C-alpha positions as CSV (number, residue, x, y, z in Angstrom):
1,M,83.7,126.9,144.2
2,A,87.5,125.4,142.8
3,L,85.3,123.0,140.7
4,I,83.2,125.7,139.0
5,L,86.1,127.7,139.0
6,L,88.1,124.9,137.0
7,L,84.6,124.4,134.6
8,G,84.4,128.1,134.4
9,V,87.7,129.5,132.7
10,F,87.9,126.1,130.9
11,L,84.5,126.7,128.7
12,V,85.6,130.7,128.7
13,L,88.7,129.8,127.2
14,L,87.1,127.3,125.0
15,F,84.5,129.9,123.8
16,A,86.9,132.1,123.2
17,G,88.7,129.9,120.5
18,L,91.6,128.4,122.3
19,P,92.4,125.0,121.1
20,V,90.8,122.5,123.7
21,A,94.4,121.3,124.9
22,T,95.2,124.9,125.7
23,A,92.1,125.8,127.2
24,M,92.3,122.5,129.5
25,L,96.0,123.5,130.4
26,A,95.5,127.1,131.5
27,A,92.1,126.6,133.7
28,S,94.4,123.3,135.8
29,I,97.3,126.1,136.2
30,V,94.5,128.8,137.2
31,N,92.9,125.9,139.2
32,I,96.1,124.5,141.0
33,L,96.9,128.1,141.6
34,F,93.9,128.9,143.4
35,I,93.8,125.9,145.8
36,G,97.2,126.3,146.9
37,L,99.0,123.6,145.3
38,P,102.7,123.4,144.2
39,P,102.5,124.8,140.4
40,V,105.1,122.2,139.6
41,L,102.2,119.4,140.1
42,A,100.7,120.7,136.8
43,A,104.6,119.7,135.1
44,E,104.8,116.6,136.7
45,R,101.4,115.2,136.4
46,M,101.6,115.9,132.2
47,L,104.9,114.2,132.2
48,G,104.0,111.3,134.3
49,S,100.9,110.7,131.7
50,I,102.7,110.2,129.0
51,N,105.7,108.4,130.7
52,S,104.7,105.2,129.5
53,F,105.8,102.1,127.7
54,P,102.3,101.2,126.2
55,L,102.2,104.6,124.7
56,L,104.9,104.0,122.8
57,A,103.1,102.6,120.2
58,V,101.2,105.7,119.5
59,P,104.7,107.1,117.3
60,F,105.7,103.9,116.2
61,F,102.0,103.3,114.5
62,V,102.1,106.8,113.4
63,L,105.2,106.6,111.4
64,A,104.0,102.8,109.8
65,G,101.1,104.6,108.5
66,T,103.5,107.4,107.1
67,I,106.1,105.3,105.9
68,M,103.1,103.0,104.4
69,N,101.4,106.0,102.7
70,R,104.8,107.2,101.3
71,G,105.9,103.6,99.9
72,G,102.9,102.5,98.2
73,L,101.4,100.4,100.2
74,T,98.2,102.7,100.7
75,R,97.5,103.3,96.9
76,R,97.5,99.7,96.7
77,L,94.8,99.1,99.2
78,V,92.8,101.6,97.5
79,D,93.6,99.2,94.0
80,V,92.3,96.5,95.8
81,S,89.4,98.4,96.9
82,R,88.4,100.0,93.3
83,A,88.6,96.3,92.2
84,F,86.1,95.1,93.9
85,V,83.6,97.9,95.0
86,G,84.4,100.1,92.0
87,H,81.0,99.3,90.1
88,F,78.6,99.7,92.9
89,Y,76.7,102.9,93.4
90,G,79.2,105.6,94.4
91,G,81.8,103.5,93.2
92,T,84.7,105.9,94.2
93,A,82.6,106.7,97.5
94,Q,82.6,103.1,98.1
95,V,86.2,102.5,97.5
96,N,86.8,105.2,100.0
97,V,85.2,103.1,102.9
98,L,86.9,100.1,101.9
99,A,90.1,101.6,101.6
100,S,89.7,103.0,105.1
101,I,89.0,99.3,106.3
102,F,92.1,98.0,104.7
103,F,94.3,101.3,106.3
104,S,92.7,101.3,109.6
105,G,94.8,97.7,110.1
106,I,98.1,99.7,109.8
107,S,97.9,103.3,111.5
108,G,95.5,103.2,114.3
109,S,94.7,106.9,113.8
110,A,92.0,108.5,112.1
111,S,93.9,111.7,111.0
112,A,96.1,109.7,109.2
113,D,93.3,107.6,107.5
114,A,91.6,110.8,106.8
115,A,94.7,112.9,105.4
116,A,96.1,109.2,103.2
117,I,92.6,108.4,101.9
118,G,91.3,111.9,101.3
119,S,94.4,113.2,99.6
120,M,93.9,110.2,97.1
121,L,90.1,110.0,96.5
122,I,88.7,113.6,97.4
123,P,90.2,115.0,94.4
124,T,89.4,112.1,92.1
125,M,85.6,112.2,93.5
126,K,85.2,115.7,92.5
127,K,86.7,115.2,89.2
128,E,84.2,112.4,88.3
129,G,81.2,114.7,89.3
130,Y,80.8,114.0,93.2
131,D,79.9,117.1,95.0
132,A,83.0,118.5,97.0
133,G,80.7,118.4,100.5
134,F,79.9,114.9,100.2
135,A,83.4,113.7,99.0
136,V,84.7,115.4,102.3
137,G,82.0,114.2,104.6
138,I,82.2,110.5,103.6
139,T,86.2,110.4,103.8
140,A,86.1,112.2,107.8
141,A,83.4,109.5,108.2
142,S,85.1,106.5,106.8
143,A,88.1,107.6,108.8
144,T,86.6,106.7,112.2
145,I,87.0,103.4,111.3
146,G,90.8,103.5,111.7
147,P,91.0,103.6,115.6
148,I,88.0,100.9,115.7
149,I,89.4,98.3,113.7
150,P,93.0,97.3,115.5
151,P,95.4,98.6,115.7
152,S,94.4,101.5,117.3
153,I,95.9,104.7,119.4
154,V,92.7,105.3,121.3
155,M,92.7,101.6,122.3
156,I,96.1,102.0,123.3
157,I,95.2,104.9,125.2
158,Y,92.1,103.5,126.6
159,S,94.2,100.4,128.0
160,S,97.0,103.0,129.5
161,M,94.5,104.4,131.6
162,T,92.5,101.4,132.6
163,G,94.7,98.6,132.8
164,L,92.5,96.5,130.2
165,S,93.8,94.2,128.0
166,I,95.2,95.8,124.5
167,A,94.7,92.8,122.7
168,A,91.1,92.5,124.2
169,L,90.7,95.8,123.1
170,F,91.6,95.2,119.8
171,V,89.8,92.3,118.7
172,A,86.8,93.6,120.2
173,G,86.8,96.4,117.5
174,I,86.8,94.4,114.6
175,L,83.4,93.5,114.2
176,P,81.6,97.3,115.4
177,G,84.8,98.3,112.9
178,L,83.4,96.4,110.0
179,A,80.0,97.0,111.0
180,I,80.5,101.0,110.6
181,G,81.9,100.1,107.2
182,V,79.0,98.4,105.8
183,A,76.6,100.9,107.3
184,L,78.4,103.5,105.5
185,M,78.7,102.1,102.3
186,A,74.6,101.4,102.1
187,I,74.4,105.3,102.9
188,V,76.6,106.2,100.3
189,A,74.6,103.5,97.9
190,L,71.4,105.2,98.8
191,I,72.7,109.0,98.2
192,S,74.6,108.0,95.1
193,R,71.6,106.2,93.6
194,R,69.5,109.0,94.6
195,R,72.1,111.7,92.9
196,N,73.0,109.7,90.1
197,Y,76.6,109.6,91.0
198,P,78.7,107.7,88.7
199,R,79.8,103.9,88.8
200,R,83.0,102.4,87.3
201,S,82.6,99.5,84.8
202,K,83.0,95.8,86.9
203,M,86.4,94.7,86.7
204,P,87.2,91.4,85.2
205,W,88.1,88.2,87.4
206,R,91.5,88.1,85.5
207,Q,92.2,92.0,86.7
208,R,91.2,91.3,89.8
209,F,93.6,88.6,90.6
210,C,96.3,90.8,89.1
211,V,95.7,93.7,91.4
212,I,95.6,91.3,94.3
213,W,98.9,89.9,93.5
214,G,100.7,93.5,93.3
215,A,99.0,94.3,96.7
216,I,99.8,90.8,98.7
217,P,102.5,93.0,100.6
218,A,99.9,95.6,101.5
219,L,97.5,93.5,102.6
220,M,100.0,91.7,104.5
221,A,100.4,94.4,106.7
222,P,97.5,94.3,109.1
223,L,97.8,90.4,109.3
224,I,101.6,90.7,110.3
225,I,100.6,93.7,113.0
226,L,97.3,92.0,114.7
227,G,98.3,88.5,114.4
228,G,101.4,89.0,116.1
229,I,99.6,90.7,118.8
230,I,96.9,88.2,119.4
231,S,98.9,85.2,119.5
232,G,101.5,87.1,122.0
233,L,104.6,87.1,119.6
234,Y,104.8,90.5,120.3
235,T,103.5,93.5,122.4
236,P,101.4,96.3,120.6
237,T,104.7,98.7,121.1
238,E,106.8,95.6,119.3
239,A,104.0,95.6,116.6
240,G,104.3,99.1,115.9
241,V,108.5,98.7,115.8
242,I,107.8,95.4,113.1
243,A,105.2,97.3,111.3
244,C,107.6,100.4,110.7
245,V,110.4,97.8,109.8
246,Y,107.8,96.0,107.0
247,G,107.0,99.1,106.1
248,L,110.5,100.4,104.9
249,F,111.5,97.0,103.9
250,V,108.1,97.0,101.2
251,G,108.6,100.3,100.5
252,F,112.4,100.6,99.4
253,F,112.9,96.7,97.6
254,V,109.5,95.5,96.9
255,Y,107.6,98.7,95.7
256,R,110.9,100.8,95.4
257,E,108.8,104.2,95.9
258,L,111.0,104.8,99.1
259,T,114.5,106.5,99.0
260,L,117.1,107.6,101.3
261,A,115.9,111.2,101.2
262,D,112.4,110.3,101.8
263,L,113.2,109.3,105.5
264,V,114.0,112.8,107.5
265,P,110.5,114.4,106.1
266,L,108.9,110.8,107.1
267,L,109.8,111.5,110.7
268,A,109.3,114.9,110.3
269,E,105.7,114.1,109.3
270,A,105.4,111.3,112.1
271,V,107.0,113.6,115.0
272,E,104.3,116.3,113.7
273,I,101.3,114.1,113.6
274,T,102.1,112.3,117.4
275,A,102.6,115.7,118.9
276,I,99.1,116.8,118.7
277,P,97.5,113.6,121.0
278,V,100.4,113.7,123.1
279,F,99.9,117.1,124.2
280,I,96.4,116.3,124.4
281,L,96.8,113.3,126.5
282,A,99.4,115.5,128.9
283,T,97.0,118.3,129.1
284,A,93.7,116.4,129.6
285,S,95.3,114.4,132.1
286,I,96.0,117.3,134.8
287,F,92.6,118.4,133.7
288,G,91.1,115.0,134.8
289,W,93.1,114.7,137.8
290,L,91.7,117.8,139.4
291,L,88.0,116.8,138.0
292,A,88.5,113.6,140.3
293,F,90.4,115.6,143.0
294,H,87.3,118.1,143.4
295,G,84.8,114.8,143.4
296,F,83.4,115.7,139.7
297,G,83.3,111.8,139.2
298,Q,81.4,111.1,142.2
299,I,78.9,114.2,141.5
300,I,78.1,112.0,138.1
301,V,77.7,108.8,139.4
302,D,75.3,110.1,141.9
303,F,72.7,112.2,139.5
304,L,73.0,108.6,137.1
305,T,72.3,106.8,140.0
306,G,69.6,108.9,141.4
307,L,68.2,108.5,138.0
308,G,67.0,104.8,138.6
309,L,68.2,103.6,135.3
310,G,69.1,100.0,134.4
311,R,72.2,98.9,132.5
312,I,70.7,99.7,129.0
313,G,69.1,103.1,130.4
314,L,72.4,103.8,131.9
315,L,74.4,103.0,128.3
316,L,72.0,105.0,126.4
317,V,72.3,107.9,128.7
318,I,76.2,107.7,128.6
319,V,76.0,107.5,124.8
320,L,73.9,110.9,124.6
321,M,76.3,112.6,127.0
322,L,78.9,111.6,124.8
323,L,77.6,112.9,121.5
324,L,76.8,116.0,123.2
325,I,80.5,116.2,124.5
326,G,81.7,115.7,121.3
327,L,80.0,119.0,119.8
328,V,82.5,121.3,121.9
329,I,85.3,119.1,122.9
330,E,87.9,117.2,121.2
331,G,87.7,113.1,120.9
332,L,90.9,112.2,122.5
333,A,90.3,114.9,125.6
334,A,87.2,113.2,126.0
335,L,88.3,110.0,126.4
336,I,90.9,111.0,129.1
337,I,88.9,113.8,131.2
338,F,85.4,111.4,131.1
339,V,86.6,107.7,131.2
340,P,87.8,108.1,135.0
341,V,84.4,109.4,135.9
342,F,82.8,106.8,134.4
343,M,84.7,104.0,135.6
344,P,83.2,103.5,138.7
345,M,79.8,103.1,137.3
346,I,81.1,99.8,135.7
347,P,81.1,97.5,138.9
348,A,77.9,99.6,140.4
349,F,75.9,98.6,137.5
350,G,77.5,95.3,136.9
351,L,78.6,96.1,133.1
352,N,81.1,94.2,131.5
353,D,84.5,96.1,131.0
354,L,85.3,95.2,127.8
355,H,81.6,95.9,125.9
356,F,81.4,99.4,127.7
357,A,85.0,100.4,126.8
358,L,84.1,99.7,122.7
359,I,81.0,101.7,123.5
360,V,82.8,104.9,125.1
361,I,85.3,104.5,122.3
362,V,83.0,104.3,119.4
363,T,81.1,107.1,120.4
364,I,83.8,109.3,121.2
365,L,85.2,108.9,117.9
366,I,81.6,109.7,116.3
367,G,82.4,113.3,117.7
368,T,85.6,113.5,115.3
369,V,83.6,114.3,112.2
370,T,80.5,116.6,114.6
371,P,80.6,119.8,113.3
372,P,81.9,122.2,114.7
373,V,84.7,120.9,116.3
374,G,85.7,117.1,114.8
375,L,89.4,116.9,113.7
376,Q,88.7,114.8,110.6
377,L,86.1,117.2,109.1
378,Y,88.7,120.2,109.3
379,I,91.4,117.4,107.8
380,A,89.2,116.2,104.9
381,A,87.7,119.9,104.2
382,A,91.4,121.3,103.8
383,I,91.7,118.6,101.3
384,G,88.6,119.0,99.5
385,K,88.6,123.1,99.8
386,T,85.5,123.2,101.2
387,S,83.5,125.0,104.0
388,L,82.3,123.2,107.0
389,S,78.4,124.2,105.9
390,E,78.8,122.2,102.5
391,I,79.9,118.8,104.1
392,V,77.4,116.1,104.2
393,V,77.9,114.1,107.2
394,W,75.0,113.7,109.1
395,P,73.8,110.9,107.3
396,F,77.1,109.1,107.8
397,I,76.9,110.0,111.7
398,F,73.6,108.6,112.1
399,A,74.7,105.3,110.4
400,M,77.2,105.0,113.2
401,V,75.2,105.8,116.2
402,G,72.7,103.1,114.8
403,V,76.0,100.7,114.9
404,V,76.3,101.9,118.6
405,M,72.9,101.3,119.5
406,V,73.1,97.5,118.2
407,M,76.3,97.4,120.6
408,V,74.4,98.7,123.5
409,L,71.2,96.1,123.0
410,F,73.5,93.4,122.2
411,P,76.9,93.1,124.4
412,Q,77.9,89.8,122.6
413,F,78.2,91.7,119.3
414,V,81.4,93.3,121.3
415,V,82.9,90.4,123.7
416,F,82.1,87.6,120.9
417,L,85.2,87.7,119.3
418,P,87.6,88.5,122.4
419,N,85.8,85.4,124.3
420,L,86.3,83.0,121.0
421,L,90.2,84.0,120.3
422,L,91.4,85.1,123.5
423,G,89.3,83.0,126.2
């Protein structure tokens, strides 16, 4: 009865239009009062879920992305992307994807990626004759690469929940992230050729070298962040601090696009961006704890076990479940709620925990661009000044799901690099 009440109140509030985090918190408080637990338990659980040293990396990487966006590093990454793929079919859309791959090595946030890249390229694409819905759709889809290619805020949170190595998760995300980028660029080329979207003239190599030379400090940022983590020189949290310091140094003294007057707005923006995932993390933790308390995880495990599926069949069912969940629940909330539910199935079915983690993370991130609750869609749509009904996103979603299918069928695609680099 208590489990039905918890889920029922949550769904009623969700479909009534409340934000997911607020709906989870309200449903949890109602449930705690119903079963007679002390109300202070909600506050204790919420505080405990975010009182973690590894999670300190989240605000630092958000701040690093904000600094590098304001300090001119993002613009130079876009320039490098334009130098190499601007002459492809759908040139500026291709630049959008490649720039997202570069920027993903800095911020670790899909929302930061969508805002930073979208604010520069969506208006440009519209001026060049791209449909607004297409420009918004590719921006939202390519932003999902941000938390897949390291560093990744989502992976940091997953690690804090499961104890899985952050470095291993980071390295495991490289190949799937690049594969999604290639898949999105292929879809862009097909659609652009059919719609006759513009292409830029091919840039001479001499000019390309000049662009690369000017962007070396920006291109070094991902190498400094990831290289130090993989080599063990510093933890992911320390890497976030180093990224902030490096971004400030380049912004003030190399590109000279930052001033002291920019610091307070930068900090305010970073706090605002960080508050959203942290609040979702806190509310989802108490909601997920109550689900576990009422045995929801065992119900799901028994159901999936009863289907008599093998490992691949189980993974395909979980992918389908997470894609459907992504239609109605925000990605980070889905991660925090359902990862503890699925964890007992890893030893039960003999799954590789790293392989399983990447499948769950990538699938949940696809949910951040599926309407009607895809957060990246709303960010990009606000920049492009277009409605959700006009956005062209499903071809990109199908391409990303195709990459997930490759991950399911070929575990080595995920675990090869971690085994090679980390043993």
